[in-house]
N, CA and C atoms of all chains as a GROMACS GRO file, in nm:
protein
  618
    1MET      N    1   5.141   9.413  11.787
    1MET     CA    2   5.283   9.360  11.752
    1MET      C    3   5.332   9.399  11.608
    2PRO      N    4   5.438   9.465  11.596
    2PRO     CA    5   5.473   9.484  11.460
    2PRO      C    6   5.526   9.364  11.368
    3ASN      N    7   5.492   9.365  11.249
    3ASN     CA    8   5.524   9.243  11.165
    3ASN      C    9   5.689   9.259  11.141
    4VAL      N   10   5.724   9.137  11.057
    4VAL     CA   11   5.874   9.117  11.050
    4VAL      C   12   5.927   9.226  10.982
    5ARG      N   13   5.877   9.276  10.889
    5ARG     CA   14   5.909   9.393  10.791
    5ARG      C   15   5.937   9.505  10.880
    6VAL      N   16   5.843   9.536  10.964
    6VAL     CA   17   5.872   9.657  11.050
    6VAL      C   18   5.982   9.628  11.130
    7LEU      N   19   5.999   9.503  11.184
    7LEU     CA   20   6.123   9.484  11.278
    7LEU      C   21   6.228   9.489  11.192
    8ARG      N   22   6.251   9.446  11.073
    8ARG     CA   23   6.345   9.461  10.985
    8ARG      C   24   6.402   9.611  10.992
    9ASP      N   25   6.296   9.686  10.946
    9ASP     CA   26   6.300   9.823  10.901
    9ASP      C   27   6.376   9.894  11.046
   10LEU      N   28   6.304   9.837  11.162
   10LEU     CA   29   6.361   9.904  11.279
   10LEU      C   30   6.506   9.886  11.310
   11LYS      N   31   6.535   9.753  11.262
   11LYS     CA   32   6.680   9.715  11.289
   11LYS      C   33   6.763   9.800  11.200
   12ALA      N   34   6.718   9.833  11.060
   12ALA     CA   35   6.810   9.922  10.978
   12ALA      C   36   6.811  10.063  11.061
   13ARG      N   37   6.702  10.112  11.076
   13ARG     CA   38   6.699  10.259  11.164
   13ARG      C   39   6.793  10.258  11.245
   14HIS      N   40   6.794  10.162  11.344
   14HIS     CA   41   6.914  10.142  11.457
   14HIS      C   42   7.043  10.155  11.388
   15GLY      N   43   7.063  10.063  11.304
   15GLY     CA   44   7.196  10.057  11.247
   15GLY      C   45   7.241  10.168  11.179
   16VAL      N   46   7.160  10.255  11.118
   16VAL     CA   47   7.188  10.376  11.037
   16VAL      C   48   7.232  10.477  11.156
   17ASN      N   49   7.139  10.469  11.254
   17ASN     CA   50   7.185  10.575  11.360
   17ASN      C   51   7.325  10.546  11.439
   18ALA      N   52   7.355  10.419  11.442
   18ALA     CA   53   7.462  10.390  11.534
   18ALA      C   54   7.578  10.415  11.430
   19ASN      N   55   7.560  10.400  11.292
   19ASN     CA   56   7.697  10.390  11.220
   19ASN      C   57   7.715  10.537  11.124
   20GLU      N   58   7.619  10.622  11.146
   20GLU     CA   59   7.589  10.742  11.078
   20GLU      C   60   7.739  10.826  11.068
   21ILE      N   61   7.775  10.866  11.169
   21ILE     CA   62   7.893  10.965  11.203
   21ILE      C   63   7.995  10.881  11.106
   22LEU      N   64   8.049  10.762  11.156
   22LEU     CA   65   8.147  10.706  11.094
   22LEU      C   66   8.155  10.702  10.950
   23ARG      N   67   8.009  10.655  10.904
   23ARG     CA   68   8.024  10.642  10.753
   23ARG      C   69   8.006  10.787  10.696
   24ARG      N   70   7.964  10.891  10.755
   24ARG     CA   71   7.978  11.031  10.702
   24ARG      C   72   8.145  11.062  10.690
   25ALA      N   73   8.220  11.019  10.776
   25ALA     CA   74   8.365  11.043  10.783
   25ALA      C   75   8.422  10.990  10.671
   26TYR      N   76   8.386  10.876  10.630
   26TYR     CA   77   8.458  10.795  10.524
   26TYR      C   78   8.396  10.837  10.401
   27LEU      N   79   8.257  10.891  10.401
   27LEU     CA   80   8.200  10.948  10.278
   27LEU      C   81   8.277  11.076  10.259
   28TYR      N   82   8.339  11.146  10.349
   28TYR     CA   83   8.387  11.278  10.317
   28TYR      C   84   8.518  11.253  10.250
   29VAL      N   85   8.594  11.162  10.312
   29VAL     CA   86   8.734  11.120  10.255
   29VAL      C   87   8.720  11.053  10.121
   30ALA      N   88   8.627  10.984  10.087
   30ALA     CA   89   8.613  10.923   9.980
   30ALA      C   90   8.562  10.997   9.858
   31ARG      N   91   8.503  11.109   9.891
   31ARG     CA   92   8.446  11.203   9.790
   31ARG      C   93   8.530  11.324   9.777
   32ASN      N   94   8.626  11.333   9.855
   32ASN     CA   95   8.700  11.461   9.865
   32ASN      C   96   8.818  11.461   9.757
   33GLN      N   97   8.794  11.521   9.635
   33GLN     CA   98   8.894  11.534   9.532
   33GLN      C   99   9.030  11.584   9.561
   34THR      N  100   9.040  11.668   9.675
   34THR     CA  101   9.160  11.706   9.712
   34THR      C  102   9.262  11.636   9.758
   35LEU      N  103   9.205  11.522   9.822
   35LEU     CA  104   9.301  11.403   9.886
   35LEU      C  105   9.359  11.307   9.786
   36PRO      N  106   9.473  11.243   9.830
   36PRO     CA  107   9.549  11.154   9.722
   36PRO      C  108   9.447  11.045   9.706
   37PRO      N  109   9.436  10.993   9.582
   37PRO     CA  110   9.340  10.886   9.533
   37PRO      C  111   9.362  10.754   9.606
   38GLN      N  112   9.468  10.727   9.658
   38GLN     CA  113   9.484  10.623   9.741
   38GLN      C  114   9.409  10.611   9.868
   39VAL      N  115   9.421  10.727   9.924
   39VAL     CA  116   9.346  10.735  10.044
   39VAL      C  117   9.208  10.735  10.022
   40ARG      N  118   9.161  10.812   9.915
   40ARG     CA  119   8.997  10.809   9.878
   40ARG      C  120   8.963  10.636   9.858
   41PHE      N  121   9.057  10.572   9.778
   41PHE     CA  122   9.010  10.431   9.752
   41PHE      C  123   8.998  10.366   9.877
   42GLN      N  124   9.092  10.378   9.968
   42GLN     CA  125   9.080  10.304  10.084
   42GLN      C  126   8.965  10.341  10.169
   43ALA      N  127   8.932  10.461  10.176
   43ALA     CA  128   8.827  10.499  10.237
   43ALA      C  129   8.682  10.431  10.187
   44GLN      N  130   8.674  10.432  10.042
   44GLN     CA  131   8.562  10.369   9.972
   44GLN      C  132   8.556  10.230  10.004
   45LEU      N  133   8.676  10.152  10.014
   45LEU     CA  134   8.685   9.998  10.062
   45LEU      C  135   8.633   9.996  10.195
   46GLN      N  136   8.643  10.095  10.278
   46GLN     CA  137   8.602  10.088  10.417
   46GLN      C  138   8.452  10.096  10.423
   47LEU      N  139   8.374  10.185  10.346
   47LEU     CA  140   8.259  10.207  10.311
   47LEU      C  141   8.188  10.088  10.273
   48ASN      N  142   8.251  10.005  10.180
   48ASN     CA  143   8.213   9.863  10.137
   48ASN      C  144   8.180   9.783  10.253
   49THR      N  145   8.263   9.790  10.341
   49THR     CA  146   8.252   9.680  10.453
   49THR      C  147   8.153   9.722  10.542
   50PHE      N  148   8.068   9.814  10.541
   50PHE     CA  149   7.948   9.852  10.625
   50PHE      C  150   7.842   9.743  10.588
   51GLY      N  151   7.766   9.699  10.676
   51GLY     CA  152   7.657   9.580  10.656
   51GLY      C  153   7.547   9.668  10.575
   52ARG      N  154   7.446   9.566  10.545
   52ARG     CA  155   7.326   9.620  10.463
   52ARG      C  156   7.253   9.722  10.566
   53TYR      N  157   7.248   9.682  10.693
   53TYR     CA  158   7.159   9.787  10.793
   53TYR      C  159   7.210   9.890  10.847
   54THR      N  160   7.316   9.929  10.744
   54THR     CA  161   7.363  10.063  10.826
   54THR      C  162   7.371  10.165  10.716
   55ARG      N  163   7.286  10.147  10.593
   55ARG     CA  164   7.280  10.246  10.478
   55ARG      C  165   7.162  10.298  10.513
   56PRO      N  166   7.139  10.456  10.492
   56PRO     CA  167   7.023  10.512  10.507
   56PRO      C  168   6.908  10.465  10.406
   57THR      N  169   6.950  10.417  10.272
   57THR     CA  170   6.872  10.383  10.176
   57THR      C  171   6.792  10.256  10.204
   58THR      N  172   6.845  10.169  10.310
   58THR     CA  173   6.771  10.065  10.345
   58THR      C  174   6.632  10.087  10.419
   59VAL      N  175   6.643  10.208  10.470
   59VAL     CA  176   6.535  10.226  10.555
   59VAL      C  177   6.389  10.273  10.471
   60LYS      N  178   6.310  10.223  10.491
   60LYS     CA  179   6.159  10.260  10.440
   60LYS      C  180   6.070  10.296  10.540
   61ASN      N  181   6.002  10.407  10.488
   61ASN     CA  182   5.885  10.450  10.571
   61ASN      C  183   5.762  10.357  10.562
   62ARG      N  184   5.728  10.295  10.644
   62ARG     CA  185   5.614  10.204  10.646
   62ARG      C  186   5.487  10.258  10.712
   63CYS      N  187   5.390  10.186  10.697
   63CYS     CA  188   5.259  10.239  10.760
   63CYS      C  189   5.273  10.220  10.919
   64THR      N  190   5.260  10.309  10.994
   64THR     CA  191   5.279  10.297  11.141
   64THR      C  192   5.177  10.198  11.210
   65GLU      N  193   5.058  10.194  11.134
   65GLU     CA  194   4.951  10.115  11.176
   65GLU      C  195   4.959   9.963  11.158
   66THR      N  196   4.984   9.942  11.021
   66THR     CA  197   4.976   9.802  10.986
   66THR      C  198   5.115   9.757  10.907
   67GLY      N  199   5.204   9.825  10.913
   67GLY     CA  200   5.330   9.801  10.824
   67GLY      C  201   5.352   9.780  10.709
   68LYS      N  202   5.242   9.803  10.636
   68LYS     CA  203   5.239   9.806  10.473
   68LYS      C  204   5.334   9.900  10.409
   69GLY      N  205   5.394   9.849  10.310
   69GLY     CA  206   5.524   9.942  10.268
   69GLY      C  207   5.471  10.014  10.170
   70ARG      N  208   5.355   9.999  10.086
   70ARG     CA  209   5.324  10.086   9.969
   70ARG      C  210   5.190  10.172  10.008
   71GLY      N  211   5.183  10.279   9.918
   71GLY     CA  212   5.058  10.373   9.926
   71GLY      C  213   5.069  10.434  10.069
   72ILE      N  214   5.195  10.481  10.104
   72ILE     CA  215   5.203  10.552  10.262
   72ILE      C  216   5.185  10.706  10.219
   73ILE      N  217   5.088  10.758  10.286
   73ILE     CA  218   5.079  10.908  10.278
   73ILE      C  219   5.178  10.962  10.381
   74SER      N  220   5.267  11.017  10.345
   74SER     CA  221   5.401  11.058  10.430
   74SER      C  222   5.396  11.135  10.535
   75GLU      N  223   5.281  11.247  10.520
   75GLU     CA  224   5.247  11.333  10.604
   75GLU      C  225   5.194  11.277  10.751
   76PHE      N  226   5.124  11.163  10.743
   76PHE     CA  227   5.070  11.085  10.848
   76PHE      C  228   5.139  10.953  10.878
   77GLY      N  229   5.226  10.910  10.778
   77GLY     CA  230   5.292  10.785  10.817
   77GLY      C  231   5.194  10.670  10.811
   78LEU      N  232   5.094  10.665  10.736
   78LEU     CA  233   4.986  10.581  10.723
   78LEU      C  234   4.959  10.519  10.572
   79SER      N  235   4.922  10.419  10.569
   79SER     CA  236   4.893  10.354  10.434
   79SER      C  237   4.767  10.422  10.419
   80ARG      N  238   4.730  10.413  10.271
   80ARG     CA  239   4.627  10.492  10.218
   80ARG      C  240   4.472  10.456  10.291
   81TYR      N  241   4.472  10.325  10.321
   81TYR     CA  242   4.350  10.283  10.367
   81TYR      C  243   4.317  10.324  10.501
   82GLN      N  244   4.416  10.303  10.575
   82GLN     CA  245   4.454  10.341  10.720
   82GLN      C  246   4.397  10.484  10.738
   83PHE      N  247   4.486  10.544  10.636
   83PHE     CA  248   4.441  10.712  10.648
   83PHE      C  249   4.292  10.750  10.626
   84ARG      N  250   4.232  10.660  10.550
   84ARG     CA  251   4.088  10.681  10.521
   84ARG      C  252   4.012  10.651  10.644
   85LEU      N  253   4.028  10.534  10.713
   85LEU     CA  254   3.967  10.487  10.830
   85LEU      C  255   3.988  10.605  10.945
   86LYS      N  256   4.109  10.617  10.974
   86LYS     CA  257   4.146  10.727  11.064
   86LYS      C  258   4.063  10.876  11.039
   87ALA      N  259   4.084  10.906  10.924
   87ALA     CA  260   4.025  11.028  10.890
   87ALA      C  261   3.861  11.046  10.910
   88LEU      N  262   3.808  10.937  10.869
   88LEU     CA  263   3.652  10.920  10.899
   88LEU      C  264   3.634  10.922  11.024
   89ALA      N  265   3.719  10.853  11.116
   89ALA     CA  266   3.688  10.844  11.272
   89ALA      C  267   3.746  10.975  11.338
   90ASN      N  268   3.767  11.077  11.263
   90ASN     CA  269   3.809  11.210  11.292
   90ASN      C  270   3.926  11.198  11.409
   91GLU      N  271   4.035  11.082  11.369
   91GLU     CA  272   4.158  11.099  11.477
   91GLU      C  273   4.248  11.152  11.404
   92LEU      N  274   4.260  11.223  11.286
   92LEU     CA  275   4.360  11.305  11.222
   92LEU      C  276   4.296  11.450  11.233
   93PRO      N  277   4.381  11.522  11.313
   93PRO     CA  278   4.345  11.687  11.320
   93PRO      C  279   4.345  11.757  11.189
   94GLY      N  280   4.236  11.814  11.150
   94GLY     CA  281   4.241  11.908  11.033
   94GLY      C  282   4.220  11.827  10.899
   95VAL      N  283   4.196  11.692  10.914
   95VAL     CA  284   4.155  11.625  10.793
   95VAL      C  285   4.002  11.599  10.786
   96ARG      N  286   3.918  11.652  10.672
   96ARG     CA  287   3.804  11.612  10.660
   96ARG      C  288   3.756  11.561  10.524
   97LYS      N  289   3.648  11.512  10.522
   97LYS     CA  290   3.622  11.430  10.379
   97LYS      C  291   3.558  11.555  10.307
   98ALA      N  292   3.605  11.577  10.177
   98ALA     CA  293   3.573  11.651  10.065
   98ALA      C  294   3.437  11.655  10.032
   99SER      N  295   3.369  11.750  10.021
   99SER     CA  296   3.230  11.783   9.985
   99SER      C  297   3.198  11.902   9.940
  100TRP      N  298   3.163  11.900   9.811
  100TRP     CA  299   3.113  12.022   9.755
  100TRP      C  300   2.999  12.027   9.662
  101MET      N  301   8.192  15.077   7.845
  101MET     CA  302   8.227  15.021   7.976
  101MET      C  303   8.359  14.933   7.949
  102ALA      N  304   8.449  14.949   8.033
  102ALA     CA  305   8.568  14.866   8.019
  102ALA      C  306   8.533  14.732   8.090
  103ALA      N  307   8.612  14.631   8.010
  103ALA     CA  308   8.597  14.500   8.090
  103ALA      C  309   8.666  14.483   8.194
  104VAL      N  310   8.629  14.410   8.290
  104VAL     CA  311   8.692  14.397   8.446
  104VAL      C  312   8.803  14.259   8.407
  105ALA      N  313   8.918  14.285   8.458
  105ALA     CA  314   9.025  14.193   8.448
  105ALA      C  315   8.981  14.045   8.524
  106PRO      N  316   9.000  13.948   8.472
  106PRO     CA  317   8.971  13.829   8.543
  106PRO      C  318   9.030  13.812   8.675
  107SER      N  319   9.157  13.874   8.707
  107SER     CA  320   9.221  13.839   8.825
  107SER      C  321   9.161  13.934   8.933
  108ARG      N  322   9.075  14.050   8.885
  108ARG     CA  323   9.011  14.134   8.970
  108ARG      C  324   8.871  14.063   9.007
  109LEU      N  325   8.821  14.013   8.929
  109LEU     CA  326   8.715  13.917   8.949
  109LEU      C  327   8.741  13.809   9.070
  110ALA      N  328   8.842  13.750   9.046
  110ALA     CA  329   8.886  13.648   9.150
  110ALA      C  330   8.897  13.694   9.264
  111ALA      N  331   8.972  13.806   9.278
  111ALA     CA  332   9.011  13.876   9.394
  111ALA      C  333   8.881  13.914   9.488
  112LEU      N  334   8.781  13.952   9.388
  112LEU     CA  335   8.650  13.993   9.444
  112LEU      C  336   8.570  13.879   9.504
  113SER      N  337   8.571  13.770   9.450
  113SER     CA  338   8.501  13.647   9.489
  113SER      C  339   8.570  13.596   9.619
  114ARG      N  340   8.721  13.595   9.632
  114ARG     CA  341   8.802  13.575   9.729
  114ARG      C  342   8.750  13.657   9.863
  115LEU      N  343   8.714  13.794   9.824
  115LEU     CA  344   8.698  13.882   9.942
  115LEU      C  345   8.573  13.842   9.979
  116ARG      N  346   8.476  13.807   9.894
  116ARG     CA  347   8.333  13.766   9.912
  116ARG      C  348   8.323  13.658  10.004
  117CYS      N  349   8.415  13.548   9.981
  117CYS     CA  350   8.408  13.446  10.053
  117CYS      C  351   8.457  13.470  10.209
  118GLU      N  352   8.549  13.558  10.213
  118GLU     CA  353   8.623  13.594  10.345
  118GLU      C  354   8.503  13.661  10.434
  119ILE      N  355   8.409  13.751  10.356
  119ILE     CA  356   8.322  13.838  10.432
  119ILE      C  357   8.210  13.739  10.488
  120PHE      N  358   8.169  13.655  10.389
  120PHE     CA  359   8.058  13.572  10.442
  120PHE      C  360   8.111  13.421  10.488
  121GLN      N  361   8.226  13.414  10.497
  121GLN     CA  362   8.286  13.299  10.588
  121GLN      C  363   8.244  13.174  10.496
  122THR      N  364   8.246  13.165  10.379
  122THR     CA  365   8.236  13.057  10.308
  122THR      C  366   8.374  13.005  10.237
  123ALA      N  367   8.391  12.867  10.192
  123ALA     CA  368   8.520  12.822  10.143
  123ALA      C  369   8.553  12.896  10.009
  124TYR      N  370   8.654  12.937   9.973
  124TYR     CA  371   8.703  13.000   9.861
  124TYR      C  372   8.723  12.875   9.788
  125ASN      N  373   8.668  12.829   9.675
  125ASN     CA  374   8.680  12.723   9.590
  125ASN      C  375   8.644  12.771   9.420
  126PRO      N  376   8.748  12.841   9.374
  126PRO     CA  377   8.708  12.872   9.240
  126PRO      C  378   8.717  12.778   9.135
  127THR      N  379   8.767  12.673   9.144
  127THR     CA  380   8.750  12.574   9.046
  127THR      C  381   8.639  12.460   9.068
  128SER      N  382   8.567  12.492   9.173
  128SER     CA  383   8.470  12.415   9.207
  128SER      C  384   8.498  12.250   9.240
  129VAL      N  385   8.630  12.221   9.288
  129VAL     CA  386   8.648  12.106   9.338
  129VAL      C  387   8.561  12.039   9.430
  130ARG      N  388   8.557  11.906   9.417
  130ARG     CA  389   8.452  11.856   9.514
  130ARG      C  390   8.534  11.823   9.648
  131THR      N  391   8.501  11.882   9.733
  131THR     CA  392   8.570  11.882   9.881
  131THR      C  393   8.506  11.768   9.984
  132GLY      N  394   8.393  11.716   9.941
  132GLY     CA  395   8.307  11.626  10.025
  132GLY      C  396   8.264  11.715  10.142
  133ALA      N  397   8.232  11.853  10.148
  133ALA     CA  398   8.190  11.912  10.233
  133ALA      C  399   8.042  11.900  10.286
  134LYS      N  400   7.969  11.866  10.186
  134LYS     CA  401   7.847  11.838  10.197
  134LYS      C  402   7.796  11.722  10.277
  135TYR      N  403   7.886  11.632  10.298
  135TYR     CA  404   7.856  11.501  10.371
  135TYR      C  405   7.886  11.555  10.510
  136LEU      N  406   7.966  11.646  10.535
  136LEU     CA  407   7.983  11.699  10.674
  136LEU      C  408   7.861  11.812  10.718
  137ARG      N  409   7.816  11.870  10.626
  137ARG     CA  410   7.739  11.982  10.652
  137ARG      C  411   7.605  11.929  10.658
  138ALA      N  412   7.566  11.829  10.607
  138ALA     CA  413   7.438  11.771  10.614
  138ALA      C  414   7.417  11.743  10.764
  139ARG      N  415   7.286  11.739  10.793
  139ARG     CA  416   7.207  11.712  10.937
  139ARG      C  417   7.223  11.551  10.922
  140LEU      N  418   7.243  11.505  11.059
  140LEU     CA  419   7.238  11.362  11.073
  140LEU      C  420   7.080  11.319  11.064
  141ARG      N  421   7.061  11.214  11.000
  141ARG     CA  422   6.936  11.162  10.984
  141ARG      C  423   6.898  11.045  11.075
  142GLY      N  424   6.994  11.004  11.154
  142GLY     CA  425   6.964  10.878  11.243
  142GLY      C  426   6.880  10.926  11.344
  143PRO      N  427   6.906  11.012  11.433
  143PRO     CA  428   6.797  11.052  11.533
  143PRO      C  429   6.652  11.049  11.501
  144SER      N  430   6.631  11.113  11.375
  144SER     CA  431   6.484  11.129  11.356
  144SER      C  432   6.432  11.001  11.293
  145MET      N  433   6.518  10.933  11.226
  145MET     CA  434   6.494  10.785  11.163
  145MET      C  435   6.420  10.706  11.277
  146ILE      N  436   6.498  10.712  11.409
  146ILE     CA  437   6.458  10.602  11.519
  146ILE      C  438   6.318  10.629  11.544
  147ASN      N  439   6.269  10.762  11.538
  147ASN     CA  440   6.158  10.806  11.599
  147ASN      C  441   6.021  10.792  11.514
  148TYR      N  442   6.057  10.715  11.390
  148TYR     CA  443   5.947  10.717  11.284
  148TYR      C  444   5.813  10.642  11.371
  149TYR      N  445   5.833  10.527  11.396
  149TYR     CA  446   5.738  10.444  11.460
  149TYR      C  447   5.688  10.484  11.590
  150PRO      N  448   5.579  10.516  11.639
  150PRO     CA  449   5.555  10.554  11.768
  150PRO      C  450   5.545  10.432  11.867
  151GLU      N  451   5.606  10.449  11.978
  151GLU     CA  452   5.641  10.347  12.084
  151GLU      C  453   5.512  10.294  12.129
  152GLN      N  454   5.527  10.164  12.130
  152GLN     CA  455   5.386  10.098  12.157
  152GLN      C  456   5.446  10.008  12.280
  153LEU      N  457   5.334  10.024  12.392
  153LEU     CA  458   5.341   9.963  12.523
  153LEU      C  459   5.308   9.795  12.494
  154THR      N  460   5.385   9.721  12.522
  154THR     CA  461   5.370   9.580  12.495
  154THR      C  462   5.380   9.508  12.634
  155VAL      N  463   5.320   9.384  12.667
  155VAL     CA  464   5.331   9.319  12.772
  155VAL      C  465   5.466   9.314  12.817
  156PRO      N  466   5.556   9.253  12.742
  156PRO     CA  467   5.691   9.227  12.777
  156PRO      C  468   5.769   9.347  12.830
  157ARG      N  469   5.749   9.453  12.750
  157ARG     CA  470   5.819   9.581  12.784
  157ARG      C  471   5.750   9.632  12.917
  158PHE      N  472   5.610   9.609  12.933
  158PHE     CA  473   5.557   9.668  13.058
  158PHE      C  474   5.608   9.584  13.183
  159ASN      N  475   5.632   9.436  13.165
  159ASN     CA  476   5.695   9.380  13.263
  159ASN      C  477   5.848   9.421  13.293
  160HIS      N  478   5.899   9.466  13.194
  160HIS     CA  479   6.039   9.481  13.193
  160HIS      C  480   6.055   9.609  13.285
  161MET      N  481   5.961   9.699  13.263
  161MET     CA  482   5.955   9.850  13.324
  161MET      C  483   5.918   9.826  13.462
  162ALA      N  484   5.812   9.732  13.511
  162ALA     CA  485   5.741   9.748  13.623
  162ALA      C  486   5.821   9.706  13.741
  163GLY      N  487   5.901   9.634  13.704
  163GLY     CA  488   5.999   9.566  13.847
  163GLY      C  489   5.907   9.439  13.883
  164ASN      N  490   5.861   9.443  14.034
  164ASN     CA  491   5.805   9.340  14.093
  164ASN      C  492   5.676   9.304  14.025
  165PHE      N  493   5.582   9.433  13.976
  165PHE     CA  494   5.443   9.402  13.946
  165PHE      C  495   5.451   9.306  13.803
  166LYS      N  496   5.399   9.206  13.778
  166LYS     CA  497   5.392   9.157  13.638
  166LYS      C  498   5.259   9.138  13.611
  167ILE      N  499   5.247   9.121  13.479
  167ILE     CA  500   5.110   9.094  13.422
  167ILE      C  501   5.123   8.951  13.326
  168GLN      N  502   5.043   8.868  13.323
  168GLN     CA  503   5.032   8.765  13.240
  168GLN      C  504   5.031   8.785  13.087
  169HIS      N  505   5.116   8.735  13.015
  169HIS     CA  506   5.113   8.749  12.875
  169HIS      C  507   5.035   8.655  12.798
  170TRP      N  508   4.904   8.652  12.799
  170TRP     CA  509   4.815   8.545  12.774
  170TRP      C  510   4.846   8.514  12.601
  171ASP      N  511   4.887   8.605  12.522
  171ASP     CA  512   4.892   8.560  12.398
  171ASP      C  513   5.024   8.458  12.377
  172GLU      N  514   5.140   8.500  12.448
  172GLU     CA  515   5.243   8.406  12.451
  172GLU      C  516   5.222   8.290  12.530
  173TYR      N  517   5.135   8.280  12.616
  173TYR     CA  518   5.110   8.172  12.702
  173TYR      C  519   5.026   8.075  12.607
  174GLN      N  520   4.943   8.137  12.512
  174GLN     CA  521   4.837   8.053  12.426
  174GLN      C  522   4.953   7.983  12.313
  175ARG      N  523   5.035   8.068  12.278
  175ARG     CA  524   5.104   8.037  12.173
  175ARG      C  525   5.198   7.906  12.210
  176LEU      N  526   5.265   7.920  12.324
  176LEU     CA  527   5.358   7.804  12.397
  176LEU      C  528   5.260   7.688  12.413
  177ALA      N  529   5.131   7.690  12.452
  177ALA     CA  530   5.055   7.591  12.466
  177ALA      C  531   5.013   7.527  12.324
  178ASP      N  532   5.006   7.618  12.224
  178ASP     CA  533   4.974   7.537  12.101
  178ASP      C  534   5.094   7.472  12.046
  179VAL      N  535   5.208   7.542  12.063
  179VAL     CA  536   5.324   7.437  12.021
  179VAL      C  537   5.329   7.312  12.094
  180GLU      N  538   5.324   7.323  12.218
  180GLU     CA  539   5.316   7.184  12.303
  180GLU      C  540   5.224   7.101  12.227
  181GLU      N  541   5.094   7.132  12.217
  181GLU     CA  542   4.996   7.066  12.183
  181GLU      C  543   5.036   7.007  12.008
  182LYS      N  544   5.098   7.074  11.924
  182LYS     CA  545   5.147   7.039  11.797
  182LYS      C  546   5.235   6.926  11.826
  183LYS      N  547   5.341   6.959  11.896
  183LYS     CA  548   5.456   6.850  11.969
  183LYS      C  549   5.384   6.725  11.980
  184ARG      N  550   5.266   6.727  12.059
  184ARG     CA  551   5.232   6.595  12.127
  184ARG      C  552   5.149   6.513  12.022
  185ARG      N  553   5.119   6.591  11.893
  185ARG     CA  554   5.054   6.532  11.802
  185ARG      C  555   5.146   6.491  11.692
  186GLY      N  556   5.270   6.526  11.703
  186GLY     CA  557   5.379   6.507  11.610
  186GLY      C  558   5.371   6.575  11.496
  187LYS      N  559   5.310   6.706  11.519
  187LYS     CA  560   5.333   6.826  11.416
  187LYS      C  561   5.402   6.930  11.448
  188GLY      N  562   5.506   6.903  11.528
  188GLY     CA  563   5.629   7.014  11.575
  188GLY      C  564   5.701   7.052  11.461
  189VAL      N  565   5.792   7.116  11.503
  189VAL     CA  566   5.921   7.144  11.400
  189VAL      C  567   6.006   7.039  11.376
  190PRO      N  568   6.029   7.036  11.251
  190PRO     CA  569   6.128   6.911  11.224
  190PRO      C  570   6.267   6.950  11.302
  191LYS      N  571   6.332   6.832  11.322
  191LYS     CA  572   6.470   6.850  11.381
  191LYS      C  573   6.560   6.906  11.292
  192LYS      N  574   6.662   7.000  11.358
  192LYS     CA  575   6.750   7.062  11.284
  192LYS      C  576   6.857   6.944  11.213
  193ALA      N  577   6.894   6.970  11.084
  193ALA     CA  578   6.963   6.868  11.000
  193ALA      C  579   7.122   6.886  11.064
  194LYS      N  580   7.190   6.777  11.088
  194LYS     CA  581   7.325   6.778  11.146
  194LYS      C  582   7.409   6.790  11.035
  195SER      N  583   7.374   6.741  10.920
  195SER     CA  584   7.473   6.736  10.821
  195SER      C  585   7.401   6.791  10.686
  196PRO      N  586   7.460   6.832  10.583
  196PRO     CA  587   7.398   6.868  10.463
  196PRO      C  588   7.314   6.743  10.392
  197ALA      N  589   7.348   6.632  10.410
  197ALA     CA  590   7.300   6.520  10.353
  197ALA      C  591   7.140   6.496  10.427
  198GLU      N  592   7.141   6.530  10.538
  198GLU     CA  593   7.000   6.506  10.613
  198GLU      C  594   6.906   6.632  10.552
  199SER      N  595   6.970   6.725  10.525
  199SER     CA  596   6.883   6.845  10.484
  199SER      C  597   6.762   6.818  10.379
  200ARG      N  598   6.664   6.884  10.409
  200ARG     CA  599   6.537   6.848  10.326
  200ARG      C  600   6.561   6.939  10.207
  201ARG      N  601   6.644   7.016  10.183
  201ARG     CA  602   6.677   7.099  10.083
  201ARG      C  603   6.731   6.995   9.970
  202GLN      N  604   6.787   6.913   9.997
  202GLN     CA  605   6.842   6.824   9.883
  202GLN      C  606   6.750   6.742   9.834
  203SER      N  607   6.654   6.680   9.897
  203SER     CA  608   6.563   6.597   9.844
  203SER      C  609   6.450   6.664   9.780
  204ARG      N  610   6.448   6.798   9.788
  204ARG     CA  611   6.341   6.881   9.738
  204ARG      C  612   6.333   6.878   9.574
  205LYS      N  613   6.221   6.862   9.514
  205LYS     CA  614   6.239   6.841   9.384
  205LYS      C  615   6.232   6.999   9.319
  206ARG      N  616   6.312   7.014   9.208
  206ARG     CA  617   6.344   7.126   9.143
  206ARG      C  618   6.215   7.157   9.048
   0.00000   0.00000   0.00000
């Protein structure tokens, strides 16, 4: 069962996915210097009306095993301790403990 | 070597844009094109967490065949037990005056 922070992150992910195209359109208008300033300003105001869970920056890659938010090894999506556990259990293909 | 006239250079870059099908933008005005050009990130964002099969999801999928959700059963039983001993969730405040927030020490 994912913890509440993972659920919140999932909510953000689905919100971003649902609103992405509309947000991009507004971003295009707001950042386009060839358009009249009034139109750009209106687009910026529209952008500000989007909720918190529609911005891509709200999304954080958390540990897929434990939901921890820090120390994530992004290639595996695991926190550093889960990475170690899984690597030692030979569950990560191509990962071995260094020895020389 | 003779210097090339600026107008000739501009014509060259316009021709280059035509050939390679890029937008001719000599003054580097921000057109916002990068927001349209960038790939959509949403579809890959949803698939970050691997899908996990839980009891409610299984029951939702299975149709007639249901399995008992023992953890939920235990949780509800514990809640009932707590209520019976008077350790349940406090009642929802009807007005701000009833709220425990007011009486809490700062």
